[in-house]
C-alpha positions as CSV (number, residue, x, y, z in Angstrom):
1,Q,-121.9,-35.9,81.9
2,L,-123.6,-36.4,85.0
3,Q,-123.5,-33.7,87.6
4,L,-125.4,-31.8,90.2
5,V,-125.9,-28.1,90.4
6,E,-126.1,-26.6,93.3
7,S,-127.5,-22.9,93.7
8,G,-129.5,-20.3,95.9
9,G,-126.7,-19.7,99.0
10,G,-125.9,-16.2,100.0
11,L,-125.7,-13.7,102.7
12,V,-129.3,-13.8,105.5
13,Q,-129.4,-12.4,108.7
14,P,-130.3,-14.5,111.7
15,G,-133.9,-15.7,111.5
16,G,-133.8,-15.2,108.0
17,S,-134.6,-17.9,105.4
18,L,-133.2,-19.4,101.9
19,R,-134.4,-21.7,99.3
20,L,-131.1,-23.9,98.2
21,S,-131.6,-25.7,94.3
22,C,-129.9,-29.1,93.4
23,A,-130.4,-29.5,89.8
24,A,-129.7,-32.4,88.2
25,K,-128.2,-32.7,84.8
26,G,-127.6,-35.5,82.6
27,F,-130.0,-38.5,84.8
28,P,-133.1,-38.3,86.5
29,L,-133.4,-37.2,90.5
30,E,-136.6,-39.3,90.7
31,Y,-134.7,-42.9,91.0
32,Y,-131.8,-41.9,93.8
33,T,-131.7,-41.1,97.3
34,I,-130.8,-37.6,97.4
35,G,-128.8,-35.7,100.4
36,W,-127.9,-32.4,101.6
37,F,-124.8,-31.9,103.7
38,R,-122.9,-29.1,105.4
39,Q,-119.3,-28.4,105.9
40,A,-118.7,-25.3,108.1
41,P,-114.6,-24.2,108.1
42,G,-112.6,-26.3,110.1
43,A,-115.3,-29.1,110.5
44,E,-116.2,-31.9,109.1
45,R,-119.0,-32.4,106.0
46,E,-122.3,-33.3,108.2
47,G,-125.6,-34.4,106.6
48,V,-128.6,-32.3,107.1
49,S,-131.3,-33.8,104.9
50,C,-132.2,-36.8,103.4
51,S,-135.3,-37.6,100.3
52,T,-135.4,-41.1,99.5
53,T,-137.4,-42.1,96.4
54,D,-140.4,-43.3,98.3
55,G,-141.1,-40.2,99.7
56,G,-139.4,-40.5,102.8
57,T,-137.2,-38.1,104.3
58,S,-134.6,-37.9,107.2
59,T,-133.2,-34.6,108.8
60,P,-131.2,-34.5,112.0
61,E,-132.4,-33.0,115.1
62,S,-130.0,-30.2,115.0
63,V,-131.9,-28.5,112.1
64,K,-135.3,-30.5,112.6
65,G,-138.5,-28.2,112.2
66,R,-136.1,-25.5,110.6
67,F,-135.3,-27.0,107.5
68,T,-137.2,-29.1,104.8
69,I,-135.9,-31.1,101.9
70,S,-138.2,-31.7,99.1
71,R,-138.0,-32.6,95.4
72,D,-139.9,-31.7,91.8
73,N,-138.9,-34.9,89.7
74,A,-141.1,-32.8,86.6
75,K,-137.6,-29.8,87.1
76,N,-135.2,-33.0,88.3
77,T,-134.4,-30.7,91.1
78,V,-134.3,-31.4,95.0
79,Y,-134.6,-28.3,97.4
80,L,-133.8,-27.6,101.1
81,Q,-135.7,-24.9,102.3
82,M,-133.9,-23.6,105.3
83,N,-136.2,-20.9,108.0
84,D,-134.9,-19.4,111.4
85,L,-131.4,-19.3,109.9
86,K,-128.7,-19.2,112.8
87,P,-125.6,-18.1,112.3
88,E,-123.8,-21.4,113.4
89,D,-126.1,-22.7,109.8
90,T,-123.1,-20.9,108.2
91,A,-121.5,-23.3,105.8
92,V,-121.1,-24.6,102.5
93,Y,-124.2,-26.8,101.4
94,Y,-124.0,-29.6,99.0
95,C,-125.9,-32.4,97.5
96,R,-125.0,-35.6,96.9
97,A,-126.3,-38.3,94.6
98,P,-125.0,-41.7,93.5
99,V,-123.3,-40.0,90.7
100,G,-121.2,-37.8,93.1
101,W,-121.2,-34.2,94.5
102,G,-122.5,-30.8,93.4
103,Q,-120.3,-28.2,93.6
104,G,-121.6,-26.6,96.7
105,T,-123.1,-23.5,97.6
106,Q,-122.1,-21.0,100.6
107,V,-124.6,-20.1,102.9
108,T,-123.5,-17.1,105.5
109,V,-125.8,-16.2,108.5
110,S,-124.6,-13.0,110.0
111,S,-126.1,-9.8,111.0
């Protein structure tokens, strides 16, 4: 079965950090572009970072300088390092590959 499994979410105070993981099951991540998205309550899903197979990355201005995507092909996992988190970063975070979406992991930024 081909699937993506996110983990690493949780409750963090403003200014804190989290590292999300997206583990691929049943297929090699190294051959695919992988994206991280988030969806806050009442809002549309938006992209927050993307990693291509040639090592390229893309990050929107809203999180640039705070969020960093990386991949470990040996572990078949893509990561999203999130620093200096803000309350507006609160959302369910999803990873996506051509096989589909993961189930999401909740990130809550609150004091």
